[in-house]
Structures are given as structure tokens and as C-alpha cells.
BALOBA-1460 file (C-alpha; in Angstrom, 3 decimals):
// residues 98
<rec num="1" residu="m" x="-7.677" y="14.170" z="0.774"/>
<rec num="2" residu="s" x="-4.391" y="12.391" z="1.346"/>
<rec num="3" residu="a" x="-2.046" y="11.076" z="-1.323"/>
<rec num="4" residu="t" x="-2.824" y="7.562" z="-0.085"/>
<rec num="5" residu="y" x="-6.553" y="8.126" z="-0.576"/>
<rec num="6" residu="d" x="-5.896" y="9.390" z="-4.113"/>
<rec num="7" residu="r" x="-3.726" y="6.350" z="-4.893"/>
<rec num="8" residu="l" x="-6.362" y="4.017" z="-3.461"/>
<rec num="9" residu="v" x="-9.087" y="5.607" z="-5.589"/>
<rec num="10" residu="g" x="-6.823" y="5.317" z="-8.628"/>
<rec num="11" residu="l" x="-6.286" y="1.652" z="-7.827"/>
<rec num="12" residu="l" x="-10.027" y="1.040" z="-7.550"/>
<rec num="13" residu="v" x="-10.652" y="2.815" z="-10.857"/>
<rec num="14" residu="d" x="-7.748" y="1.405" z="-12.864"/>
<rec num="15" residu="r" x="-7.409" y="-2.100" z="-11.490"/>
<rec num="16" residu="f" x="-10.951" y="-2.903" z="-10.356"/>
<rec num="17" residu="e" x="-12.867" y="-0.833" z="-12.934"/>
<rec num="18" residu="v" x="-14.880" y="1.170" z="-10.392"/>
<rec num="19" residu="d" x="-16.521" y="4.315" z="-11.795"/>
<rec num="20" residu="r" x="-14.643" y="7.283" z="-10.296"/>
<rec num="21" residu="a" x="-17.933" y="9.237" z="-10.086"/>
<rec num="22" residu="e" x="-19.249" y="6.671" z="-7.565"/>
<rec num="23" residu="i" x="-16.342" y="7.191" z="-5.164"/>
<rec num="24" residu="g" x="-16.305" y="9.789" z="-2.415"/>
<rec num="25" residu="p" x="-14.611" y="10.036" z="0.987"/>
<rec num="26" residu="d" x="-17.588" y="8.502" z="2.804"/>
<rec num="27" residu="t" x="-18.327" y="5.863" z="0.156"/>
<rec num="28" residu="t" x="-18.226" y="2.363" z="1.617"/>
<rec num="29" residu="f" x="-17.343" y="-0.804" z="-0.226"/>
<rec num="30" residu="e" x="-20.968" y="-1.889" z="0.261"/>
<rec num="31" residu="d" x="-22.015" y="1.263" z="-1.604"/>
<rec num="32" residu="l" x="-19.879" y="0.006" z="-4.486"/>
<rec num="33" residu="d" x="-21.485" y="-3.490" z="-4.271"/>
<rec num="34" residu="m" x="-18.196" y="-5.010" z="-3.096"/>
<rec num="35" residu="d" x="-18.282" y="-7.873" z="-0.636"/>
<rec num="36" residu="s" x="-15.753" y="-9.326" z="1.798"/>
<rec num="37" residu="l" x="-14.228" y="-11.564" z="-0.893"/>
<rec num="38" residu="f" x="-13.503" y="-8.464" z="-2.960"/>
<rec num="39" residu="l" x="-11.888" y="-6.859" z="0.090"/>
<rec num="40" residu="v" x="-9.552" y="-9.814" z="0.547"/>
<rec num="41" residu="e" x="-8.391" y="-9.382" z="-3.042"/>
<rec num="42" residu="l" x="-8.109" y="-5.601" z="-2.602"/>
<rec num="43" residu="l" x="-6.067" y="-5.970" z="0.582"/>
<rec num="44" residu="l" x="-3.668" y="-8.335" z="-1.192"/>
<rec num="45" residu="v" x="-3.234" y="-5.785" z="-3.977"/>
<rec num="46" residu="i" x="-2.732" y="-3.034" z="-1.375"/>
<rec num="47" residu="q" x="0.026" y="-5.096" z="0.242"/>
<rec num="48" residu="a" x="1.818" y="-5.311" z="-3.097"/>
<rec num="49" residu="e" x="1.160" y="-1.748" z="-4.270"/>
<rec num="50" residu="f" x="1.662" y="0.144" z="-1.005"/>
<rec num="51" residu="g" x="3.918" y="-2.210" z="0.926"/>
<rec num="52" residu="a" x="1.355" y="-2.162" z="3.728"/>
<rec num="53" residu="d" x="1.271" y="-5.146" z="6.052"/>
<rec num="54" residu="l" x="-2.486" y="-5.708" z="6.366"/>
<rec num="55" residu="a" x="-4.370" y="-8.773" z="7.547"/>
<rec num="56" residu="e" x="-6.973" y="-10.243" z="5.196"/>
<rec num="57" residu="d" x="-9.713" y="-9.127" z="7.599"/>
<rec num="58" residu="a" x="-8.343" y="-5.618" z="8.206"/>
<rec num="59" residu="a" x="-11.342" y="-3.994" z="6.502"/>
<rec num="60" residu="s" x="-15.030" y="-4.769" z="6.164"/>
<rec num="61" residu="p" x="-17.555" y="-3.950" z="3.419"/>
<rec num="62" residu="g" x="-19.100" y="-1.272" z="5.649"/>
<rec num="63" residu="d" x="-15.848" y="0.665" z="5.977"/>
<rec num="64" residu="p" x="-15.506" y="3.947" z="4.076"/>
<rec num="65" residu="i" x="-12.666" y="4.254" z="1.600"/>
<rec num="66" residu="t" x="-11.011" y="6.908" z="3.781"/>
<rec num="67" residu="a" x="-10.779" y="4.377" z="6.647"/>
<rec num="68" residu="v" x="-8.837" y="1.980" z="4.418"/>
<rec num="69" residu="a" x="-6.569" y="4.834" z="3.265"/>
<rec num="70" residu="d" x="-5.895" y="5.648" z="6.948"/>
<rec num="71" residu="l" x="-5.209" y="1.964" z="7.594"/>
<rec num="72" residu="i" x="-2.652" y="1.949" z="4.778"/>
<rec num="73" residu="d" x="-0.969" y="5.030" z="6.247"/>
<rec num="74" residu="r" x="-0.779" y="3.415" z="9.704"/>
<rec num="75" residu="h" x="0.527" y="0.065" z="8.440"/>
<rec num="76" residu="g" x="2.496" y="1.161" z="5.395"/>
<rec num="77" residu="a" x="5.972" y="0.056" z="4.582"/>
<rec num="78" residu="a" x="8.705" y="1.349" z="6.802"/>
<rec num="79" residu="a" x="11.033" y="3.889" z="5.329"/>
<rec num="80" residu="p" x="13.616" y="2.152" z="3.207"/>
<rec num="81" residu="a" x="16.827" y="1.408" z="5.017"/>
<rec num="82" residu="a" x="19.844" y="3.487" z="4.091"/>
<rec num="83" residu="a" x="22.004" y="1.886" z="1.444"/>
<rec num="84" residu="p" x="25.031" y="0.200" z="2.947"/>
<rec num="85" residu="v" x="28.314" y="2.012" z="2.512"/>
<rec num="86" residu="p" x="30.675" y="-0.117" z="0.439"/>
<rec num="87" residu="a" x="33.739" y="-1.277" z="2.330"/>
<rec num="88" residu="a" x="37.092" y="0.081" z="1.277"/>
<rec num="89" residu="p" x="39.179" y="-2.474" z="-0.598"/>
<rec num="90" residu="a" x="41.588" y="-4.373" z="1.615"/>
<rec num="91" residu="v" x="45.200" y="-3.301" z="1.298"/>
<rec num="92" residu="s" x="48.071" y="-5.604" z="2.222"/>
<rec num="93" residu="a" x="51.108" y="-4.574" z="4.243"/>
<rec num="94" residu="t" x="52.999" y="-4.082" z="0.975"/>
<rec num="95" residu="g" x="50.366" y="-1.630" z="-0.279"/>
<rec num="96" residu="e" x="48.743" y="-3.992" z="-2.773"/>
<rec num="97" residu="r" x="44.987" y="-4.255" z="-2.984"/>
<rec num="98" residu="a" x="43.549" y="-7.625" z="-2.133"/>
């Protein structure tokens, strides 16, 4: 499985107290007795944890966990921008730094 899937499973286990033994690639949120309200909360946590820009209705209870992991991969945070290069200090005509 992907690193995103593994992180998502870890999130479900650690943050939402889901039994890891109940989770498999084809497990749906319905299988875990999680409804659409739970998914809204999960998607908000995913936005914070993964930097993924997901709508509140991006997943449904019938979706398998792998589908949500794929969704995170498709809508994840963009690569961080390169750090700006600091400008050289200004030097006056007399050679003094400003």
C-alpha cells in the first residue's frame, strides 16, 4: 500500500480509535460503522494533517479507505515553494552598507 494509505490508517487508529485489525484496503467507512458526519470530521482532519484541499463531501460512507488515500494523493498539498534567496545588503556609492 502507499505511504498515504498507511498514514490514513494510522490516523484512523490513533485519532479516531478504530481497531487496526478491522481495517483493510477494501474496508469502507460503513464497514467501520462511520457515517457521513464522521467523514466530514475526518476530511477536516485530513486537510490539516495532509494539507489536502478536500471538499466536505469528497468521500461517502461507502467508499473504501484506499479511495480516500488516492483522493489525498490527487489533492494533496503542492510541493513547498523554494525558500526565497535573501537580497544582498545595499551598498552606497562610498562603499558603506545601508
